[in-house]
C-alpha positions in Angstrom: 3.1 -5.9 8.2 2.3 -2.2 7.7 0.2 -0.6 10.3 -2.3 0.6 7.8 -3.5 -3.0 7.4 -3.9 -3.3 11.2 -5.7 0.0 11.4 -8.1 -1.1 8.7 -8.7 -4.5 10.3 -9.7 -3.0 13.6 -11.9 -0.4 11.8 -13.7 -3.3 10.0 -14.3 -5.0 13.3 -15.5 -1.8 14.9 -17.8 -1.0 12.0 -19.3 -4.5 11.7 -19.2 -5.9 15.2 -18.8 -2.9 17.5 -16.0 -1.4 19.6 -16.5 -3.9 22.4 -15.6 -6.8 20.2 -12.6 -4.9 18.9 -11.4 -4.2 22.5 -12.0 -7.8 23.5 -10.0 -9.4 20.7 -7.2 -6.9 21.2 -7.0 -7.7 24.9 -7.2 -11.5 24.4 -4.6 -11.4 21.7 -1.9 -10.3 24.2 -0.2 -8.2 21.5 3.3 -6.7 22.0 1.9 -3.4 20.5 -1.2 -3.6 22.8 -3.2 -2.9 19.6 -1.8 0.7 19.3 -1.1 0.9 15.5 -0.1 3.8 13.3 -0.6 3.7 9.6 3.1 4.1 8.9 4.4 1.7 11.6 5.5 -1.8 10.9 4.3 -4.7 13.1 4.9 -8.4 13.5 2.7 -10.5 11.2 1.9 -12.7 14.2 -0.2 -9.9 15.6 -2.6 -10.1 12.7 -2.7 -13.9 13.0 -3.6 -13.4 16.7 -6.3 -10.8 16.0 -7.9 -12.9 13.3 -7.7 -16.0 15.5 -9.4 -14.2 18.4 -12.1 -12.9 16.1 -12.7 -16.4 14.8 -13.0 -17.7 18.4 -15.4 -14.8 19.3 -17.6 -15.1 16.3 -17.2 -18.8 15.1 -16.8 -17.4 11.6 -14.1 -19.4 9.7 -10.7 -17.7 9.4 -10.9 -18.0 5.6 -14.2 -16.2 5.6 -12.9 -13.5 7.9 -9.8 -12.9 5.7 -11.8 -12.7 2.5 -14.2 -10.2 4.2 -11.3 -8.2 5.3 -9.8 -8.2 1.8 -13.0 -6.8 0.5 -13.1 -4.2 3.2 -9.5 -3.3 2.6 -10.0 -2.8 -1.1 -12.9 -0.4 -0.5 -10.7 1.6 1.9 -7.8 1.7 -0.4 -10.0 2.7 -3.4 -11.0 5.8 -1.4 -7.6 6.5 0.1 -5.7 6.0 -3.1 -8.3 7.0 -5.7 -5.7 8.9 -7.8 -3.8 5.6 -8.3 -6.9 4.0 -9.7 -7.5 6.9 -12.2 -5.3 5.3 -14.9 -6.9 1.9 -14.7 -9.5 0.8 -17.3 -11.1 -2.4 -15.8 -10.5 -5.2 -13.3 -8.1 -7.2 -15.4 -6.1 -4.0 -16.2 -5.9 -3.4 -12.4 -4.9 -7.0 -11.5 -2.2 -6.9 -14.2 -0.8 -3.7 -12.7 -0.6 -4.8 -9.1 3.1 -5.7 -9.2 4.6 -3.2 -11.5 2.4 -0.2 -10.8 0.3 -0.4 -7.6 3.0 -2.0 -5.5 5.6 0.4 -6.9 3.4 3.3 -5.8 2.8 1.7 -2.4 6.6 1.4 -1.8 6.9 5.1 -2.4 4.6 5.7 0.6 5.7 2.7 2.7 9.3 2.2 1.8 9.9 -0.9 4.0 6.6 -2.6 3.1 7.0 -6.4 2.6 4.3 -6.9 0.0 3.2 -10.1 -1.6 4.0 -10.6 -5.2 1.5 -11.0 -8.0 2.4 -12.5 -11.4 -0.1 -12.9 -14.1 -0.8 -14.7 -17.3 -3.5 -13.9 -19.8 -5.3 -17.2 -20.4 -7.9 -15.7 -22.8 -9.7 -12.4 -23.3 -12.1 -13.4 -20.5 -9.7 -15.3 -18.2 -6.7 -14.2 -16.2 -4.4 -16.3 -14.1 -3.1 -14.3 -11.1 -0.2 -15.9 -9.1 0.0 -14.8 -5.5 3.2 -15.5 -3.6 3.7 -14.4 0.0 5.5 -15.7 3.2 2.3 -14.5 5.1 0.3 -17.3 3.5 -2.9 -15.4 3.3 -4.5 -16.2 -0.1 -8.0 -15.7 1.4 -7.1 -12.1 2.0 -5.9 -11.8 -1.6 -9.0 -13.5 -2.9 -11.2 -10.9 -1.0 -9.2 -8.1 -2.6 -9.6 -9.7 -6.1 -13.4 -10.1 -5.6 -13.7 -6.5 -4.5 -11.7 -5.4 -7.5 -14.1 -7.2 -9.8 -17.1 -5.7 -8.1 -15.6 -2.2 -8.1 -15.5 -2.4 -11.9 -19.0 -3.8 -12.0 -18.0 -7.1 -13.5 -19.5 -10.5 -13.1 -16.9 -13.2 -12.5 -15.9 -16.6 -11.1 -12.7 -17.3 -9.3 -11.1 -20.7 -8.9 -8.0 -21.5 -7.0 -5.0 -23.7 -7.6 -2.7 -24.4 -4.6 0.8 -24.4 -6.0 2.5 -24.8 -2.6 0.7 -26.7 0.1 1.6 -24.1 2.8 -0.4 -21.5 0.8 2.6 -19.4 0.2 1.9 -19.7 -3.5 -1.6 -19.9 -5.0 -2.9 -19.3 -8.5 -6.3 -17.6 -9.0 -8.1 -18.1 -12.2 -10.5 -15.2 -12.7 -13.0 -15.5 -15.4 -15.3 -12.6 -16.5 -18.8 -13.6 -17.6 
């Protein structure tokens, strides 16, 4: 997993819970990196699992809720950091349709060895989009947080329902319906 994701996760914890909590979860996670991340570095996915698990143990917030919150935080950070990339996007569905063939292509230019999830889509209707998340990381809650933040970024009211395609959460379909 790219270091930018770790940097943003620790920033979220700092911002929302304080530096003491961040330091505590890093220490208790016993990370090979010791929690020293660079945006361009690549780190074992297990380190993120350890950090989220320790945050869950510290706060009693469900892991799914933590990952969705992080997805929302991450989107806001990316929207600022990569605002030029969002300039050619008209609305939330336009953006969600462009994840795989535009956004991830641009991300790969910056982070060449990034191992990104894949997102397929299917237009169900003018107001409903099916987005298919596939990832060996099995973090659909993080993806859902990113989707929710995308919809909010464009000021759209929506509902999201989820269909588990693979029981291990490596493949999940999200049905996003605009109101």
